N, C-alpha and C positions, 0 to 999 in steps of 0.2 A: 619423532614420527608425526606429531600434530603439526609442527611447522612444515614438514615435507608434504604432507597430505594437503594442507592448506595452499601451499605453493602450486602443487600439481593442479589443484581445483581451479585456482585463479587463472592459470595458463589455459586450461581447458575451457573454462567459462567465457573468457574473452575470444579465445580461438573459435568457439562454437557460435558466438555472436556474429563474428566476422564472416564466417562460412555461410550461415543462414542469411545475413544481410545481402551478401553478393549473390548466392544462389536464388534467393527470393525476389531478385529485382523485377521479374516479370509480373509479380502481384501488383506492382504499382500501376499496371495497365488495366487491372480488373477492378479497381475500386477498394474502398476502405474495408469491406467484409473480407476480402482476400488478404489484406494486410494484417487484419486482427487474427485471422487464422494462423498466419505466419508468427505473429507475436505469441500466440498460445503455444505453438511448436517450440519456439525458442524457450518459453517458460517451462514447459513440461521436460524438454531435454536438459535444461539447467537444473531443475530439481532432481533428475535422474543422476546427473553428474555429481550433485551434491551428496546424495545418498550413497552412491557406489564409492565415491573417493574419500568423503569426510564422515560418512555415517550420519548425516543430518537428514532426518525424515520429517514428515509433516502430517498433522492430523487436523482436519477441518471438522468443526462442530457447528451445530445450529442451522443446518441446511433448510430446516423447515422454515425459518424466518426469510431465507433468501427465496425459497420456492413461493412463499406467501405473496410476494411481490409479483409474481408472474411475469408478463411482458411489459408491464408499465414502466415508465421512466422514473428514476429515483436517484437520490444522493446516497452514496455509500462512504460513510465517514469512518476511516480507519486510523488506529494508533500507528505511529511511525517511529519505529526504533532502529530500522536497518534499511539497506538497500533490498533486502530479500522480498519485502511485500510489494515493491514496485513492479515485480514481474510475476510472483507467485499467486497473487490474487486474480490475475487475468485468467487463470485456468478455471475459475469458478463461475465466470459471468460470460453470457452470450454476446452481448453487445455493450462495449464500455468505451468511456472516454476519461482521460486523466486530466486534472488540473495541474499544470507544471509551468515551471519558469521558462520564459522565452529563450533563454541562453541555450537550453538543451536542443532547440530547433536549429541551432547553428552548428552543431556537430556534423561533420561530413557524413553522409549517407544515412546515419541514424536519425538526424534531424529531418531528412527528407521523408523518412517513413512516418515520423510524427505529424508532419504537416499534411501529408497525403492521406492519413487516417483521421484527420480532423480532431486531433487532441487540442485541448484548449490551453494555448500558450499565453501566459500573462506577464506583462512588462511591470515588474514590481517596483520600478523607479518612480512611477506615477500612481499613487495609491487610488485616487479617485477615478482616474480613467481606467485603471486595471479592474476595479470593481463593476464599473459599467459594461466594460467589454466582457468580463466573467459572466454577469447576469444574462447578457445578450446571447452569448454563445451556449451557455448552459440551459437556458429556456428553450432554445431550438433543439438541442440535443435531447432533452427531456421529453419534448413533444414528439420526437421520433422514436421514444421508447428506449432510449440508451440509459445505462447506469453511469452516473457521474462519480468517479473516484476523487476524494479530497482527503487530505491530511489535515485535520483541524489545527495542529500545532505549527503547521507550515514547513517544518524541517524535522529531521531526525533527532530524536531525544533518547538518551541512554536508558536502558531498562532501570526502572526504579527512581528515575529523575522526577522531581515535582512536575505536575502538569502545567503547561504554558499554552493554553488554547487561545487562538486568535478569533477575531470577530467575523472573518470572512465566511465561515460555514454558516453562521447564523444569518448573515446577510443573504447568502445564497438560498438558505431554507425558506426565509420569509419572501424573497422575490419570486422564486420559482414555484412556490406552493406545492412542493413535491414531498413525499414521504422520504425519511432518512432512515438508513439501516446502519447502526453503529457496528464497528468491528474491533474486537480486542484480540491482542496477540502477545507473545513473548519472544519474538525473533531476535531481540537485542542480546539475548543470553548466548545465542549460538552464532550469529553473524553480527558482532558488535561493530559500530561505525568507527570509521578511521583506523582500521586495522585489517590486515589480510588473513588473520586467523579465524578459522571456521571450526567450532567445537561440536563434537558428536552429541546427539540427542535427538528429541523430537520437538520441533517447532509446533506450538499449539495456536490455532486461529479459531476464534469463536464469533460467528454471526449472532448478534443480539436482537432482541425484540424490536420491532419497527417503531419509529417514532412517527406517528400520523402527522400529516400536514396540518397547518393552522394553528399550532400552539403559539402563544406569546413569545417574543424573542427571548426574554430573560428565562422563562420556563424551559424553553427548548434547550438553550445553552447550558443550564444547569443540569438538566436530564442527560443530555448527551455526554457531558463530561463525567457525570457520576456513573453512568452505565459502563462507558469505556474503561475508566480508571479502576472501578471496582473489579471488573471482570479480568482486566490486564494483571491487576495485582494478584488475583486468584490464580491466573495461569503461571505467572512468575513463581509463586509459592509452590505450585504443583511440581514445576520443573526442579526447583531447589530441593525438594524433598526426595527426588529420585537421585539428584546429583548435586550435593552441596558445593562442588567445586565451581559450579557455574556462578556462584556468588561473586567471583572475581570481576565479573562483567556488569555488576550493578553500579549505579551512580554512587560515587564514593562520598559525595557531599550530602546525601540525603539520610538523615538519621533513621527515618522509618524503614528505608531499604536496608540499612546496615543492621538494624534490629531483626528484621525479617530473616536476614541472611543467617 
């Protein structure tokens, strides 16, 4: 049944995306705000499908920290365990921009939506040029009051895997002089990377206390990692306490994760 439900969801998920992208083509004529509304429609409908077909729900916590930011531009640095957060987090933010790899803008139609909504596409083949381009685009977006989504580890990491934070988020924080909102989650237990299986339960997402602008780089980097990792480990442990079977999706090579399971 788990395999069948996961298969049905994946068919519905991508079918829904195609229908929304085609039906939403007129939004490209009305600017990025309309495209962002369309993106949130896709995200909410995808979360609904995930709940109804696979029994995967979501609980967002720490909204008071998100609300504290008000309308000011900021960096939102989120743990990245799954494809789930790439769309689910958009339901919580009014005006957002993702930092993403340039290859995504080459996907037919989907890439056009990314480009027309001014998402920040980075060419990772040239690190120095990519950082300069990142700072330029992100600074402009923050000045407009947008929230910049960045995944500090750069790519998806399995739930329970040892942290592997990159320097890009620290460089962005220092260059833009913007506050940073860390985000912890446990999505990798329910939507693991590199598999089509979706396991029932409740994905927990927690917005953590804001890191004010202006900290020294080393202090910021250490604080960001400590807050995200500590909270994510706690959310993983909470899910495992309710369903020990989810431990099958933990990083197998991490002794700490294995002992927690």
